[in-house]
DRENSEKE-624674 format. One record per residue (C-alpha): residue in three letters; x, y, z. Coordinates in steps of 0.2 Angstrom, whole numbers, plus 5000, padded with zeros to 4 digits. Layout:
N
ALAXYZ...
// end
This chain:
557
MET549248764865ARG550348854853PHE551848754859ARG550848594856ILE550448644838PHE552148694834TYR552848534841PHE551748424830CYS552148534814LYS553948504817PHE553648324820GLU552848314803GLN554148404794ASN555648304801PHE554848134797ALA553948184781PHE552348104786SER551048064772PRO549448154772LEU548648004780ASN549948004794ARG549748194796PHE547848164798GLU548148034811VAL549348144821ARG548148294820SER546748174826LEU547748114840TYR548148284845GLY546348334845ILE545848184855LEU547148214868HIS546748404869CYS544848364871GLY545148224883LYS546248344894ARG544948474893THR543548354898ILE544648294913MET544948464918GLU543048504917LEU542648344927THR543948394940LYS543248564942LYS541448494944GLN542148374957ASN542948514966ILE541348614966PHE540448464972SER541648434987LYS541648624991TYR539748624995ILE539448434999GLY540248345014ASP540648165016LYS539748035026ALA540748085042PHE540248265040TYR538348235039LYS538448105053MET539148245064VAL537848365058PHE536348255061ALA537048205078VAL536948395083ALA535448445073VAL534148305075PRO533848325094ILE533748515091LEU532548495076VAL531448365085GLN531248475100ASN530848625089VAL529648535078ILE528748455092THR528648615102ASN528048715088PHE526848575083VAL526048575100SER526048765099LEU525048745083LEU523848625092ASP523748755106ASN523348885094ILE522048785085MET521248745102VAL521148925106GLY520548965088LYS519148845090VAL518448955104GLY518349115093THR519149245082GLU519349365097GLN520149245108MET521349195095SER521849375090GLY522049425109VAL523249275112SER524149315096ILE524449495101ALA525049445118ASN526249325110ILE527049465100LEU527449555116LEU528149395123PHE529149365107VAL530149515111PHE530549455129ASN530949285122LEU532149355109ALA532949465123ILE533349315133PHE533949225117GLY535049365113ALA535849375130MET536149185130SER536849185113GLY538049325116VAL538849225130GLY538549065120ILE539849115107PHE541149105122THR540348945128ALA540548855111GLN542348905110TYR542748865128TYR542048685124GLY543148675108SER544648725118LYS544248615133ASN544148765145GLU543148705159GLN543348855170GLY542748975156MET541148875154LYS540748895173HIS541049085171SER539949095156ILE538548995165ARG538549115179PHE538549265169SER537149205158MET536049175173TYR536449355180TRP536049435163GLY534449325161LEU533749375178ALA534149565175ILE533049545159LEU531749455168VAL531549605181VAL531449725167GLY530149625157VAL529049595172ILE528949785176ILE528549825158PHE527249695155GLY526449735172ALA526349925170ALA526049935151GLY525449765145LYS523649825141ALA524249985132LEU525449885122ILE524049755116ASN522949895112PHE524249965100TYR523949825089LEU522049845088THR521249955074ASP519449965072ASN519149995053GLY517549915051THR518049735049GLU517349585058GLY517849565077ASP517549645094ILE519049755099ALA518649765117ALA518449575119THR520049545110LEU520949675122ALA520249585137TYR520749415131GLY522549465127THR522749555144SER522249415154TYR523249295144LEU524849405146THR524549425165ILE524549235168MET526049205156MET527149315166ILE527149185180GLY528049075168LEU529449195163PRO530649145178PRO530748955173PHE530949005155VAL532449105159VAL533248965169SER532948835156GLN533648945143VAL535248965153TYR535448775155ALA534848725138GLY536048855129THR537548795139VAL537348605135ARG536948645116SER538448745115ALA539448595121GLN538548485107LYS537448395121THR535748415113LEU534848275122PRO534448345139PRO533548505131MET532648385119VAL531948265133ALA531548415144GLY530648495130LEU529648345125CYS529048315143ALA528548495143VAL527548495127ALA526648335133VAL526148415149ASN525648575139LEU524548475126PHE523648375140LEU523248525151ASN522748635135TYR521448505131VAL520848485150LEU520848675154ILE520348755138TYR518748645135GLY518448595153LYS518748405152PHE518848275166GLY517848385178ALA519048545176PRO518248715173ASN518048785155MET519448915156GLY519648955138VAL521149075135ASN521649075153GLY521748885153ALA522948895138ALA524049015148ILE524048905164ALA524448755154THR525948845146VAL526548905163VAL526448735171SER527448655156ARG528848785158TYR529148735176VAL529148555172GLU530448585158MET531548685170ILE531448555184ILE531948415172LEU533348505164VAL534148575180ILE534148405188TRP534848315173CYS536248445171HIS536748435189VAL536648245190SER537348185174LYS539148125174LYS539348185156LEU539048365160PRO540448395172PHE540548585170PHE538948595180LYS539748515195GLY539948645208VAL539548785197TRP538548875210ARG539748845224SER540549015219LEU539549155211LYS541049255205VAL541449295187PRO543149385184LEU542949565179ALA543949545164ASP542749405158CYS541249505162LYS541949645151ALA542249525137TYR540549445138LEU539749615138ARG540849685124LYS540449535113GLY538749495119SER537949665120PRO537849685101VAL537049515100PHE535849555114PHE535349725107ASN535249645090GLU533949525095VAL532949655105LEU532949775091TRP532649645078SER531149575087LEU530449755090SER530649785071ILE529649625068SER528349685080MET528249855072ILE528049775055VAL526649665061GLN525849825069CYS525949905051TYR525049755044SER523749755058VAL523049935053ARG522149835039GLY520949775052LEU520649635065ALA520449505051THR522249535046VAL522849505064ALA521849345064ALA522549285047LEU524349335052ASN524149225068ILE523649075057GLN525049105045ASN526349135060THR525748975068MET526148865053ASN527748975049ASN528448935066LEU528348755062PHE529248765045SER530448895052SER531048755063GLY532148695049TYR533148855046ILE533248905064THR533848735069MET535148735055GLY535648905060ALA535948855078VAL536948695072THR538048805061GLY538448925076ILE538848775087ILE539948675075VAL540848825068GLY541148895085ASN541848735091ILE542948725076LEU543548895078GLY543848865097ALA545048725092GLY545948845081ASP545548775064VAL545048925054ASP545048845037GLY544048705043ALA542748825050LYS542548915033ASP542348745024THR541048685037ALA540048845036ARG539948835017LYS539348655017LEU538148685031MET537348835022ALA537148725006PHE536348585016SER535148705025THR534648795009ALA534248625000PHE533348555016CYS532248715017THR531848714999ALA531048545001LEU530148615016ALA529448755006GLY528548644994LEU527648555008TYR527248725016ILE526348785000GLY525348624999LEU524748645017ALA524248825014PHE522748775005VAL522048665019PHE522648725036PRO521648885038ASP520048785036ILE520348705053TYR520048865062ASN518348925068THR518449095059THR517749185044GLU518049145026GLU518849315024VAL520149275037ARG520449095030ASP520749165012LEU521949295018ALA522949175028THR523149055013LYS523849195002ILE525049255016MET525649075019ILE526049045001VAL527149205000ALA527949155016ALA528348975010CYS529149044994PHE530449135005VAL530948995017PRO532548955007VAL532949135007GLU532749135026ALA533848985027ILE535349075018VAL535149225029ASN535049125045ALA536549025041ALA537549185037TYR537049265053PHE537549125064THR539149095055ILE539649275057ARG539149265075ALA540149105079GLY541749205075GLY541349335088ARG540949465075THR539449525085PHE539449705079ILE539349645061THR537849535065PHE537049685073LEU537249785057PHE536749635046ASP535149595056SER534349725067PHE535149885059PHE534549815042ALA532849785048TRP532549965055VAL533350045040ILE532549955026PRO531049835029LEU530249935043PRO530250105035VAL529550025019ALA528149945029LEU527750105038LEU527550205022MET526450065014SER525350055029ARG525150245032LEU525250315014THR524450185003THR522850075003LEU523949924997ASP523249755001VAL524149665016VAL524649525005TYR525649634993MET526349725008TYR526949565015LEU527649514998ILE528649674996VAL529349665014GLN529949485011LEU530749534994LEU531949645004GLU532749495012ILE533649464996ILE534749615000LYS535249525016VAL535749375006VAL536949474995ILE537649565010GLY537949395019PHE538749325004PHE540049455003ILE540349455022LEU540649265022ARG541749275007SER542849415014GLY543349295029ILE543349435042TRP542149335053CYS543449195057LYS544349215074LYS544649125090PHE544549225105VAL544649105120ALA546049025129ASP546448845128GLY546248725142ALA548148695142GLU548348885144GLN547448895161PRO548348895178GLU548948735185THR547748755200GLN546348735187PRO545248585192GLY545148445179PRO546348375166ALA546948505153ASN547548405139GLU546248265139GLU544548235132TRP543748305148LEU542048315141VAL541848145134THR542048005146ASP541047965162GLU542647925171GLN543348105168ALA541648175172ALA541548095189ASP543248165194ASP543148235211THR544448375206TRP542848475199LEU542448505218VAL544148595221LYS543948785224GLU544348875208ASP545648995204GLU544449135197GLN545549195183ALA545049275166THR544749145152VAL544649265137VAL546049295125GLU545749465117PRO546149485099GLU547649595095SER546549715084ASP544749755082PHE543849675067LEU543849835057ASP545749825057ASP545749645051LYS546149585034PRO545249445025LEU545849275030
// end
């Protein structure tokens, strides 16, 4: 700026401009200076816009992956909502018993999800690097891990299920029959155990194809399952079409049957489809290289324990709320049913973030992964903010559907309004979590998620429930406010860039005896999918490339 002023002053002196000419020159300088500043500001705004908003091709890719997952999640949770309403029409005790049993099943489901996700970060990068042998290894290991969790879960539920349900029941004088609630919850959990094996198998197959951006098979299988579940719920809960009136037990049987339907459809589809060649001959060998097993456990164990510990912390926080009485348990069940429906938004976007970012990192494009993660987080936050408005509107009418007391309805409405206000916050937290995990930074995700839950929200909830008489609505609000701390932590982790890393071998780096083409788009066309070389005996060699240093030694990218 000083140079420009000096230049015009010297220009005026040399040519002896008149006062009018001097004014014109100064005006011209001012116009040029302001114009440049305006252009710079517009350019800056455009850069900010392009930094967080993608182009048409970007959103086309996002919707191609997200829509099938979102549709499946929404329909599944919507049918669960109808299922919950059907049980709620029977009575408060039945609804509360099923709710508590589902809290225990929630821990099991998250344990399976954690195991599948831990291996899934390899599967996503295998797909991005066209490593077909690695995908087979990850499928096998996922199944072994899932079956191990299944055995442990069945033993725990069979031996201590009744005691665990009773842990959530507190008789403080509020309306409700504690003994009846315990009986309903125990019978529901016992029947639901029969549906755990197909759930595990379905998660192995669904997690694999989603990591490969093939989201249609799980969606179709899920839609068929929820249709069966909804029909059988109506028939068995209320005794329609000559069937016995089974109430809570009917709801459990319907869910179990629907899970077997989902498993059968998904397994047949995956092994028959020519567009999913990595399932061809996957069980002809049961081997997984020891080096890969170690890598899966090293990277996957933090994810697994994170999901287990996080789900346990959520269960413990719910138990802290439940000491306020059975009315609170019923109200939380109503709120959680609606919350599951709206949480489909940020859960889906979190899964999409993990898949797309993982694929991009597998292809070796670190800068592209960072840019994509930032835009996906912005989109997820905007989308979930819109969902929050709808959530608040429904909070005033949804509890009236249930056959319960006015106390429970009023309490459910208040808790739902609080939960709705924090949907955008959960969107940011989920996007950050899945982005960090996509780069294999599983120990960071462990600290970010479950460690945080056990160190901050859970102790606060315990203190409030045991040492105060604070209303459960205010307890819920305070616990939710603590999530803002995670938003800040997630922001700094993502900005540091330490989460970005590729850790699997490319398809071209595999041995020549590796079946299938190495340098072609082997997961796209039907002709390549039908290649008989998939049936060639594999050379079981490790498919994981270990980083040169641990993440604690890395510098920000």
